[in-house]
C-alpha positions as a printed NumPy array, in Angstrom:
array([[  0.158,   0.312,   0.127],
       [  1.581,   3.146,  -1.164],
       [  1.363,   6.545,   0.89 ],
       [  0.139,   9.678,  -0.594],
       [  2.699,  12.694,  -1.384],
       [  2.007,  14.369,   1.995],
       [  2.759,  11.084,   3.5  ],
       [  5.726,  10.243,   1.597],
       [  7.388,  13.486,   2.68 ],
       [  6.333,  13.069,   6.405],
       [  7.534,   9.495,   6.269],
       [ 10.843,  10.62 ,   4.603],
       [ 11.662,  13.9  ,   6.616],
       [ 14.993,  14.106,   8.43 ],
       [ 16.12 ,  10.785,   6.737],
       [ 19.081,   9.983,   4.685],
       [ 17.769,   7.216,   2.282],
       [ 19.476,   4.329,   0.808],
       [ 20.948,   5.298,  -2.863],
       [ 18.518,   3.457,  -5.322],
       [ 21.243,   1.449,  -6.952],
       [ 21.926,  -0.197,  -3.537],
       [ 18.22 ,  -0.489,  -2.766],
       [ 17.903,  -2.485,  -6.125],
       [ 21.315,  -4.56 ,  -5.24 ],
       [ 19.822,  -5.541,  -1.608],
       [ 16.263,  -6.462,  -3.061],
       [ 17.721,  -8.519,  -5.868],
       [ 20.154, -10.439,  -3.352],
       [ 17.294, -11.379,  -1.331],
       [ 18.501,  -9.362,   1.741],
       [ 15.6  ,  -6.959,   1.792],
       [ 12.329,  -8.982,   1.538],
       [  9.42 ,  -6.227,   1.589],
       [  7.91 ,  -7.067,   4.988],
       [  7.448,  -4.767,   8.023],
       [  8.346,  -5.711,  11.552],
       [  4.554,  -6.058,  12.323],
       [  3.959,  -8.259,   9.366],
       [  7.098, -10.278,  10.597],
       [  5.664, -10.66 ,  13.98 ],
       [  2.428, -11.282,  12.829],
       [  3.782, -14.259,  10.188],
       [  5.37 , -15.741,  13.557],
       [  2.025, -15.465,  15.506],
       [  0.259, -17.666,  12.842],
       [  3.224, -19.851,  12.426],
       [  3.729, -20.756,  16.105],
       [  0.229, -20.297,  17.284],
       [  0.568, -22.18 ,  20.729],
       [  4.285, -22.116,  21.281],
       [  5.282, -20.058,  24.311],
       [  6.382, -16.717,  23.27 ],
       [  7.075, -14.788,  26.495],
       [  7.416, -15.446,  30.024],
       [  7.461, -12.402,  32.63 ],
       [  7.385, -13.338,  36.105],
       [  4.329, -15.553,  36.598],
       [  2.611, -14.221,  33.282],
       [  3.083, -16.483,  30.32 ],
       [  2.07 , -15.257,  26.639],
       [  1.696, -17.736,  23.622],
       [  2.589, -16.33 ,  20.187],
       [ -1.458, -16.145,  19.773],
       [ -2.008, -14.428,  23.081],
       [  0.801, -12.034,  22.491],
       [ -0.289, -10.966,  19.159],
       [ -3.72 , -10.331,  20.661],
       [ -2.334,  -8.19 ,  23.421],
       [ -0.416,  -6.383,  20.514],
       [ -3.457,  -5.921,  18.543],
       [ -5.642,  -4.438,  21.244],
       [ -3.022,  -2.263,  22.354],
       [ -2.901,  -0.982,  18.644],
       [ -6.532,  -0.217,  18.82 ],
       [ -6.345,   1.611,  21.897],
       [ -3.433,   3.685,  20.24 ],
       [ -5.818,   4.445,  17.347],
       [ -8.751,   5.585,  19.523],
       [ -6.06 ,   7.94 ,  21.29 ],
       [ -5.843,   9.482,  18.117],
       [ -2.087,   8.282,  17.076],
       [ -1.147,   7.03 ,  13.769],
       [  1.389,   7.34 ,  10.843],
       [  4.715,   8.612,  11.656],
       [  3.829,   9.74 ,  15.095],
       [  6.82 ,   9.106,  17.554],
       [  6.551,   7.431,  20.881],
       [  9.269,   7.099,  23.414],
       [  9.264,   3.923,  25.15 ],
       [ 11.27 ,   3.592,  28.394],
       [ 10.517,   0.267,  30.425],
       [ 12.358,  -2.292,  32.136],
       [ 12.376,  -5.825,  31.131],
       [  8.484,  -6.483,  31.115],
       [  5.868,  -7.634,  28.745],
       [  4.427,  -4.35 ,  28.198],
       [  7.586,  -3.239,  26.333],
       [  6.876,  -5.726,  23.598],
       [  3.286,  -5.245,  23.481],
       [  3.777,  -1.119,  23.147],
       [  6.679,  -1.529,  20.585],
       [  4.789,  -4.105,  18.085],
       [  1.618,  -2.148,  18.563],
       [  2.911,   1.151,  17.703],
       [  4.593,  -0.367,  14.626],
       [  1.355,  -2.004,  13.642],
       [ -0.307,   1.365,  13.329],
       [  2.76 ,   3.101,  11.591],
       [  4.22 ,   4.938,  14.87 ],
       [  7.717,   5.103,  15.322],
       [  9.029,   3.9  ,  18.776],
       [ 12.026,   5.544,  20.326],
       [ 14.031,   3.144,  22.317],
       [ 14.879,   4.535,  25.626],
       [ 16.964,   2.718,  27.834],
       [ 15.847,   2.475,  31.749],
       [ 19.065,   4.267,  32.627],
       [ 18.225,   7.285,  30.845],
       [ 17.151,  10.428,  32.866],
       [ 15.245,  13.548,  31.886],
       [ 18.229,  15.196,  30.065],
       [ 17.85 ,  12.448,  27.522],
       [ 14.434,  11.865,  27.481],
       [ 13.301,  15.223,  26.749],
       [ 15.818,  15.529,  24.065],
       [ 14.268,  12.288,  22.249],
       [ 10.865,  13.945,  22.644],
       [ 11.984,  17.132,  21.379],
       [ 14.089,  15.648,  18.581],
       [ 11.244,  13.247,  17.159],
       [  8.376,  15.572,  18.248],
       [  6.935,  12.889,  20.049],
       [  3.129,  13.06 ,  21.285],
       [  3.517,  10.175,  23.575],
       [  5.695,   8.675,  26.638],
       [  5.237,   5.247,  27.755],
       [  6.854,   4.373,  30.955],
       [  6.855,   2.292,  33.948],
       [  6.031,   3.79 ,  37.301],
       [  9.391,   2.507,  39.218],
       [ 12.556,   0.62 ,  38.295],
       [ 15.529,  -0.069,  40.782],
       [ 14.269,   2.725,  43.249],
       [ 13.925,   5.392,  40.328],
       [ 10.45 ,   6.953,  39.839],
       [  9.807,   7.421,  36.34 ],
       [  6.806,   9.627,  36.817],
       [  8.956,  12.305,  38.173],
       [ 10.785,  12.189,  35.153],
       [  7.583,  12.344,  33.086],
       [  6.653,  15.43 ,  34.936],
       [  9.986,  16.987,  33.878],
       [  9.501,  16.198,  30.309],
       [  6.033,  17.399,  30.145],
       [  7.555,  20.631,  31.548],
       [ 10.043,  21.021,  29.003],
       [  8.315,  19.301,  25.82 ],
       [  5.398,  21.035,  24.362],
       [  4.626,  18.217,  21.675],
       [  4.158,  15.639,  24.667],
       [  0.515,  15.059,  24.854],
       [  0.128,  12.166,  26.866],
       [  1.959,  10.029,  29.381],
       [  1.034,   6.127,  29.805],
       [  2.164,   4.624,  33.095],
       [  2.622,   0.901,  33.675],
       [  1.755,   0.197,  37.494],
       [  0.708,   3.03 ,  39.713],
       [  0.112,   5.825,  37.361],
       [ -0.411,   8.597,  39.696],
       [ -1.377,  11.782,  37.921],
       [ -0.769,  10.242,  34.464],
       [ -3.032,   7.711,  32.233],
       [ -2.644,   4.125,  33.282],
       [ -1.928,   1.147,  31.017],
       [ -5.268,   0.265,  29.555],
       [ -7.453,  -2.933,  30.227],
       [ -6.575,  -4.438,  26.768],
       [ -9.6  ,  -6.993,  26.875],
       [-11.992,  -4.169,  26.459],
       [-10.585,  -3.711,  22.815],
       [-10.856,  -7.245,  21.679],
       [-13.65 ,  -6.692,  19.097],
       [-11.666,  -4.14 ,  17.132],
       [ -9.185,  -4.175,  14.377],
       [ -6.545,  -1.927,  13.177],
       [ -6.339,  -0.814,   9.494],
       [ -2.804,  -1.677,   8.15 ],
       [ -0.708,   1.601,   7.58 ],
       [  0.22 ,   3.122,   4.438],
       [  3.94 ,   2.46 ,   4.91 ],
       [  6.407,  -0.008,   3.132],
       [  9.42 ,  -1.766,   4.239],
       [ 11.919,   0.84 ,   2.922],
       [ 10.481,   3.285,   5.541],
       [ 11.623,   3.959,   9.016],
       [ 10.432,   1.784,  11.473],
       [ 11.699,   3.065,  14.917],
       [ 14.772,   4.843,  16.176],
       [ 17.692,   2.895,  18.098],
       [ 20.073,   5.152,  19.981],
       [ 23.815,   6.06 ,  19.273],
       [ 26.377,   5.435,  22.003],
       [ 27.054,   9.059,  21.427],
       [ 30.482,  10.784,  21.167],
       [ 29.73 ,  14.422,  20.883],
       [ 26.742,  15.242,  23.484],
       [ 23.226,  13.496,  23.804],
       [ 22.762,  10.351,  22.034],
       [ 21.917,  10.57 ,  18.565],
       [ 18.685,   8.945,  16.977],
       [ 19.354,   5.988,  14.744],
       [ 16.564,   5.587,  11.87 ],
       [ 16.126,   1.721,  11.279],
       [ 14.245,   0.693,   8.359],
       [ 11.942,  -2.431,   8.587],
       [ 13.869,  -4.017,   5.705],
       [ 17.411,  -3.316,   6.992],
       [ 16.539,  -4.368,  10.341],
       [ 14.759,  -7.403,   9.362],
       [ 17.747,  -8.847,   7.291],
       [ 20.084,  -8.359,  10.344],
       [ 17.523, -10.433,  12.574],
       [ 17.009, -13.187,  10.052],
       [ 20.869, -13.27 ,   9.209],
       [ 21.738, -13.303,  12.937],
       [ 19.001, -15.757,  14.033],
       [ 20.826, -17.873,  11.305],
       [ 24.199, -17.553,  12.581],
       [ 23.033, -18.313,  16.082],
       [ 20.895, -21.167,  15.102],
       [ 17.92 , -20.298,  16.94 ],
       [ 15.112, -22.6  ,  16.554],
       [ 11.652, -23.443,  18.366],
       [ 13.295, -25.204,  21.241],
       [ 15.463, -22.212,  21.84 ],
       [ 14.677, -20.46 ,  25.26 ],
       [ 16.597, -16.981,  25.708],
       [ 17.062, -15.205,  29.042],
       [ 16.809, -11.63 ,  28.666],
       [ 19.252,  -9.736,  31.313],
       [ 20.324,  -6.602,  29.354],
       [ 17.831,  -3.749,  28.77 ],
       [ 15.049,  -5.072,  26.08 ],
       [ 15.474,  -2.095,  24.113],
       [ 19.146,  -2.162,  23.666],
       [ 20.121,  -2.975,  20.08 ],
       [ 22.07 ,  -6.021,  21.034],
       [ 19.063,  -7.293,  22.979],
       [ 16.725,  -6.872,  19.983],
       [ 18.426,  -7.913,  17.017],
       [ 21.842,  -9.743,  17.659],
       [ 19.853, -12.236,  17.66 ],
       [ 18.056, -11.042,  20.269],
       [ 14.063, -10.945,  20.933],
       [ 13.511, -10.483,  17.468],
       [ 15.696, -13.132,  16.289],
       [ 13.995, -15.674,  18.899],
       [ 10.371, -14.521,  17.786],
       [ 11.376, -15.05 ,  14.135],
       [ 12.255, -18.962,  14.888],
       [  9.537, -19.552,  17.2  ],
       [ 11.498, -19.547,  20.366],
       [ 10.678, -18.772,  24.215],
       [ 11.982, -15.453,  25.715],
       [ 12.195, -15.124,  29.471],
       [ 12.699, -11.914,  31.039],
       [ 14.698, -11.263,  34.322],
       [ 13.902,  -7.918,  36.118],
       [ 17.797,  -7.548,  36.613],
       [ 21.158,  -9.157,  35.802],
       [ 22.419, -10.263,  39.19 ],
       [ 23.434, -14.053,  39.373],
       [ 20.953, -14.151,  42.367],
       [ 18.206, -13.073,  40.145],
       [ 19.235, -14.804,  36.837],
       [ 20.891, -18.264,  37.73 ],
       [ 17.583, -19.299,  39.252],
       [ 15.747, -18.394,  36.423],
       [ 18.358, -20.388,  33.827],
       [ 17.859, -23.501,  35.954],
       [ 14.033, -23.461,  36.351],
       [ 13.295, -22.383,  32.565],
       [ 15.933, -24.576,  30.976],
       [ 17.661, -21.755,  29.265],
       [ 19.584, -22.19 ,  26.262],
       [ 20.874, -18.469,  25.121],
       [ 21.912, -15.501,  27.231],
       [ 23.584, -12.231,  26.119],
       [ 25.834, -10.303,  28.383],
       [ 28.309,  -7.534,  28.343],
       [ 31.809,  -8.207,  29.553],
       [ 31.404,  -6.569,  32.812],
       [ 28.442,  -9.076,  33.48 ],
       [ 30.09 , -12.071,  32.448],
       [ 33.151, -11.278,  34.978],
       [ 30.548, -10.905,  37.51 ],
       [ 28.742, -14.362,  36.568],
       [ 32.442, -15.842,  36.618],
       [ 33.044, -14.801,  39.754],
       [ 29.748, -16.133,  41.425],
       [ 30.218, -19.38 ,  39.84 ],
       [ 33.789, -19.265,  41.142],
       [ 32.521, -18.644,  44.724],
       [ 30.479, -21.522,  44.754],
       [ 27.137, -20.794,  42.617],
       [ 25.928, -23.56 ,  40.286],
       [ 27.761, -23.431,  36.808],
       [ 25.339, -22.158,  34.687],
       [ 27.617, -21.498,  31.873],
       [ 27.754, -25.232,  30.909],
       [ 23.885, -25.361,  31.11 ],
       [ 23.682, -22.864,  28.339],
       [ 23.732, -23.799,  24.634],
       [ 25.375, -20.395,  23.894],
       [ 26.874, -17.326,  25.914],
       [ 27.036, -14.299,  23.733],
       [ 29.392, -11.335,  25.016],
       [ 29.13 ,  -8.096,  23.127],
       [ 28.886,  -4.5  ,  24.112],
       [ 32.59 ,  -3.841,  24.549],
       [ 35.75 ,  -5.874,  23.923],
       [ 35.775,  -9.127,  26.07 ],
       [ 39.439,  -9.669,  27.801],
       [ 40.918, -12.602,  26.505],
       [ 41.765, -14.189,  29.746],
       [ 38.064, -14.116,  30.682],
       [ 37.089, -15.524,  27.278],
       [ 39.527, -18.365,  27.979],
       [ 38.376, -18.81 ,  31.318],
       [ 35.027, -19.229,  30.444],
       [ 35.748, -21.615,  27.772],
       [ 38.18 , -23.963,  29.609],
       [ 37.023, -23.567,  33.456],
       [ 33.323, -23.217,  32.919],
       [ 32.678, -25.243,  29.785],
       [ 31.295, -22.647,  28.164],
       [ 30.016, -22.27 ,  24.501],
       [ 31.096, -18.79 ,  23.994],
       [ 30.193, -16.462,  21.213],
       [ 31.582, -12.958,  20.964],
       [ 29.441, -10.283,  19.228],
       [ 30.885,  -6.967,  18.149],
       [ 28.31 ,  -4.424,  16.553],
       [ 26.728,  -1.149,  16.638],
       [ 23.053,   0.199,  16.453],
       [ 24.072,   1.992,  13.561],
       [ 24.35 ,  -1.527,  11.742],
       [ 27.374,  -3.225,  11.318],
       [ 27.634,  -6.646,  13.498],
       [ 30.44 ,  -9.383,  13.692],
       [ 30.033, -12.618,  15.337],
       [ 32.26 , -15.459,  16.201],
       [ 30.95 , -18.768,  14.578],
       [ 30.222, -21.725,  16.88 ],
       [ 32.566, -23.672,  14.632],
       [ 35.255, -21.366,  14.527],
       [ 38.761, -22.377,  16.123],
       [ 39.251, -21.689,  19.771],
       [ 41.596, -18.924,  19.085],
       [ 39.245, -17.34 ,  17.021],
       [ 36.594, -17.159,  19.427],
       [ 38.926, -16.134,  22.444],
       [ 41.25 , -13.638,  20.582],
       [ 38.895, -11.931,  17.968],
       [ 35.412, -10.482,  17.753],
       [ 34.414, -12.205,  14.635],
       [ 33.475, -11.704,  11.067],
       [ 30.549,  -9.635,   9.444],
       [ 26.932, -11.011,   9.008],
       [ 26.838, -10.253,   5.157],
       [ 28.996, -10.567,   2.11 ],
       [ 27.656,  -7.017,   1.506],
       [ 28.748,  -5.441,   4.621],
       [ 31.896,  -3.321,   3.009],
       [ 34.483,  -2.841,   5.43 ],
       [ 37.611,  -0.253,   5.283],
       [ 40.342,   0.264,   7.628],
       [ 41.789,   3.603,   7.36 ],
       [ 44.439,   5.968,   8.605],
       [ 43.817,   9.601,   9.85 ],
       [ 43.648,  10.94 ,   6.078],
       [ 41.174,   8.094,   5.142],
       [ 43.883,   6.264,   3.143],
       [ 43.25 ,   2.475,   3.454],
       [ 45.871,   0.312,   5.484],
       [ 47.532,  -2.788,   4.562],
       [ 45.955,  -5.879,   6.111],
       [ 46.912,  -6.285,   9.785],
       [ 47.272,  -2.84 ,  10.583],
       [ 45.517,  -1.241,  13.139],
       [ 43.085,   1.862,  11.778],
       [ 39.732,   3.334,  11.845],
       [ 36.784,   1.288,  10.793],
       [ 34.605,   2.61 ,   8.263],
       [ 31.503,   0.554,   6.795],
       [ 28.441,   0.472,   4.478],
       [ 26.005,  -2.218,   4.212],
       [ 22.349,  -3.448,   3.603],
       [ 21.671,  -2.721,   7.526],
       [ 24.009,   0.205,   8.207],
       [ 22.3  ,   3.489,   8.084],
       [ 23.265,   6.368,   5.839],
       [ 22.559,   9.011,   8.09 ],
       [ 21.33 ,  10.086,  11.857],
       [ 17.868,  11.649,  12.089],
       [ 17.658,  15.503,  11.667],
       [ 21.517,  15.564,  12.07 ],
       [ 22.632,  16.797,   8.773],
       [ 25.759,  18.711,  10.481],
       [ 26.705,  15.751,  12.402],
       [ 26.275,  13.399,   9.384],
       [ 29.074,  15.357,   7.478],
       [ 31.532,  14.245,  10.023],
       [ 30.293,  10.81 ,  10.821],
       [ 29.707,   9.441,   7.048],
       [ 32.081,   9.74 ,   4.146],
       [ 30.996,  11.173,   0.963],
       [ 30.35 ,   7.604,  -0.558],
       [ 28.312,   6.582,   2.495],
       [ 30.427,   4.899,   4.798],
       [ 29.86 ,   5.155,   8.301],
       [ 32.931,   6.117,  10.639],
       [ 32.244,   3.761,  13.428],
       [ 34.907,   5.486,  15.707],
       [ 36.393,   2.12 ,  16.66 ],
       [ 40.015,   1.217,  15.986],
       [ 40.514,  -2.296,  14.874],
       [ 42.602,  -4.794,  12.805],
       [ 41.592,  -7.54 ,  10.39 ],
       [ 43.072, -10.91 ,  10.394],
       [ 43.598, -12.861,   7.047],
       [ 40.575, -14.919,   7.616],
       [ 38.547, -11.794,   7.886],
       [ 38.051, -11.622,  11.56 ],
       [ 37.887,  -8.181,  13.315],
       [ 39.906,  -7.531,  16.4  ],
       [ 38.941,  -4.334,  18.335],
       [ 41.853,  -2.55 ,  19.602],
       [ 40.261,   0.673,  21.196],
       [ 38.297,   3.714,  20.239],
       [ 38.931,   6.744,  18.296],
       [ 36.11 ,   8.776,  19.283],
       [ 35.859,  10.695,  22.57 ],
       [ 33.905,   7.812,  24.33 ],
       [ 34.071,   5.862,  27.159],
       [ 32.782,   2.338,  27.23 ],
       [ 31.76 ,   1.736,  30.581],
       [ 30.912,  -1.816,  30.981],
       [ 28.974,  -1.719,  27.716],
       [ 27.52 ,   1.807,  28.398],
       [ 28.971,   4.306,  26.085],
       [ 29.45 ,   7.794,  27.777],
       [ 30.136,  10.648,  25.442],
       [ 32.821,  12.659,  27.169],
       [ 31.679,  16.205,  25.614],
       [ 28.154,  15.706,  27.025],
       [ 29.156,  15.098,  30.576],
       [ 31.877,  17.845,  30.288],
       [ 29.159,  20.182,  29.076],
       [ 27.179,  19.555,  32.526],
       [ 30.372,  19.965,  34.721],
       [ 31.371,  23.474,  32.889],
       [ 27.956,  24.617,  34.204],
       [ 29.06 ,  24.523,  37.64 ],
       [ 30.131,  28.228,  38.74 ],
       [ 33.166,  26.94 ,  40.358],
       [ 34.482,  24.511,  37.548],
       [ 37.034,  26.467,  35.238],
       [ 37.382,  23.56 ,  33.055],
       [ 36.679,  19.861,  32.731],
       [ 38.171,  16.82 ,  31.044],
       [ 36.398,  13.461,  31.191],
       [ 38.937,  10.687,  30.112],
       [ 38.715,   6.809,  30.509],
       [ 40.667,   4.899,  33.217],
       [ 40.968,   1.261,  32.538],
       [ 38.789,  -1.201,  34.912],
       [ 39.255,  -4.797,  35.385],
       [ 35.501,  -5.268,  35.682],
       [ 33.782,  -2.643,  33.635],
       [ 36.583,  -2.173,  30.963],
       [ 36.677,   1.35 ,  31.392],
       [ 35.699,   3.877,  34.055],
       [ 35.169,   7.654,  33.943],
       [ 37.468,   9.924,  35.472],
       [ 36.857,  13.867,  35.66 ],
       [ 39.693,  16.047,  35.816],
       [ 38.334,  19.296,  37.192],
       [ 40.293,  22.859,  37.192],
       [ 38.483,  24.309,  40.452],
       [ 37.731,  28.046,  41.19 ],
       [ 38.056,  28.025,  45.371],
       [ 36.549,  30.043,  47.641],
       [ 36.332,  30.524,  51.392],
       [ 33.341,  28.42 ,  51.714],
       [ 34.636,  24.884,  50.023],
       [ 34.125,  21.848,  52.03 ],
       [ 36.807,  19.414,  52.108],
       [ 38.245,  17.497,  49.106],
       [ 36.016,  14.354,  49.761],
       [ 32.844,  16.632,  50.493],
       [ 33.671,  18.589,  46.929],
       [ 33.624,  15.586,  45.017],
       [ 30.724,  14.285,  46.441],
       [ 29.001,  17.806,  45.491],
       [ 30.013,  17.615,  42.242],
       [ 28.751,  14.129,  41.53 ],
       [ 25.399,  15.318,  42.969],
       [ 25.546,  18.577,  40.845],
       [ 25.62 ,  16.171,  37.634],
       [ 23.305,  13.852,  39.05 ],
       [ 20.669,  16.672,  39.554],
       [ 21.063,  17.741,  36.041],
       [ 19.515,  14.724,  34.824],
       [ 22.159,  12.591,  33.216],
       [ 21.93 ,   8.758,  33.366],
       [ 23.562,   7.431,  36.442],
       [ 26.051,   5.587,  34.625],
       [ 27.43 ,   9.058,  33.342],
       [ 28.228,  10.399,  36.726],
       [ 32.176,  10.365,  36.94 ],
       [ 33.311,   7.451,  38.868],
       [ 36.5  ,   9.465,  39.868],
       [ 37.313,  13.01 ,  40.188],
       [ 40.793,  14.549,  40.294],
       [ 41.492,  18.34 ,  40.835],
       [ 44.137,  19.79 ,  38.945],
       [ 45.929,  23.228,  38.807],
       [ 46.211,  23.382,  35.007],
       [ 45.227,  21.343,  32.085],
       [ 47.958,  20.022,  29.992],
       [ 47.54 ,  21.212,  26.332],
       [ 48.258,  20.021,  22.673],
       [ 50.348,  22.01 ,  20.018],
       [ 46.843,  22.929,  18.527],
       [ 45.759,  24.432,  22.257],
       [ 43.571,  21.462,  22.969],
       [ 43.35 ,  19.893,  26.207],
       [ 45.635,  17.033,  26.204],
       [ 43.71 ,  13.907,  27.315],
       [ 46.349,  11.552,  26.149],
       [ 48.59 ,  13.151,  28.971],
       [ 45.757,  12.803,  31.488],
       [ 45.447,   9.116,  30.782],
       [ 48.919,   8.656,  31.059],
       [ 48.661,  10.29 ,  34.626],
       [ 46.08 ,   7.968,  35.596],
       [ 48.025,   4.893,  34.287],
       [ 51.168,   6.018,  36.028],
       [ 49.305,   7.439,  39.111],
       [ 51.115,  10.388,  39.141],
       [ 48.382,  12.634,  40.336]])
């Protein structure tokens, strides 16, 4: 069904489309099948009718039941007046309502924005403003944080926000509806095609607030289907979701969508701790789990300290989101009899996997190889000249599921993409002769804290608003558990009322927290410095600051 001219301009506003020659190539090669994500799930619901799709605490949904809930919520959204290209920010913990809201929004042509539970009002209000979102759907509370107060702040900041729906105790907002009351209604198919944008993922962000990543139905489903095949998922697969459900890793690598594609069962965990997750692995006969390296280390420590070795019960453990230390990879395989799969990818597109039949040294020492033969990879120097095989350089990529530009970000896109459409990932990598990628670090100003990406500039902008901070510089500090932690160097303007240094550091952290940044962005360490070191170009010399941390010469 084709949209009219006005709808078409609305659907492409702020989007950088794939060039037609590439569209034709990806369709011809069978990567893009012309199916929307809503049609994709409905096909699974028809194919796996009574198979168990989703388990959330004591609630269980077959594919048919989940599909009915989705249809009912889609009817509700339509009756609320929402429709084609309307943005909705969804921010929920790992609960069934996330999937109901996500698929229902897609079913009527809305565009979900995948906010993570850790985001606070600075980020969420930005998402609403950037997309002109009319609707925000959240839980009441999670892990001690009250999202209703966040919603109030967003209402104050965001004039486009018309409605807030809260799962749980809604307070002054609209409650999650009674879905069975909409069971005798159906929604009309929206006037979209699989080439249109389905939803927005979020960038790790290296230059301020996370950028919005417009993923089309065609490109996203190609990565989902291909990932499910690589991960060998099937109807007997049972996946425990401990990472945030909205994260790109959780959704598509192969994630929840890959599992729904193959008719498996998804079990949701309210938190990733061994105390919560290990009993679920045993009671639900879990076959697949995805973790970030910091969690893999925590789980390994729990097993080391006497917990049941759940690793050998799994068909596969995926680890991604950050570089997995070789020593931990080796320990998981040798000591805990784990079938490990490394995953290296990005919400913008390119995903690499080690394969189950790869040699052990490949699984331990590399981050795998690309999904598609049409994933184009370049490794270049500072001047964009391609480097010889095996040399470390900047990773550039383009392909059938890698975006051509961020949403409504033309200025940023000029730096983030080459003229011929290659995405500058910000990763420093080298390539083996077999085509496997080895991640050596980051070229962008970004800290990878246990898989959570921190844009240094964003935090510095907040710190520099403090009336006594002359200058700030946020740098990464190596950490054995998280991979990296953040350290803020502060050039301080003293006054007579200053508290002790310990107290000042606490006050600075509280200042960042009060601004509304996600908790993982609050500096782990703060060091006062009399004067910043500078490069020859007059920029703060972060290399020198990082050197001080590693040499501990502060």
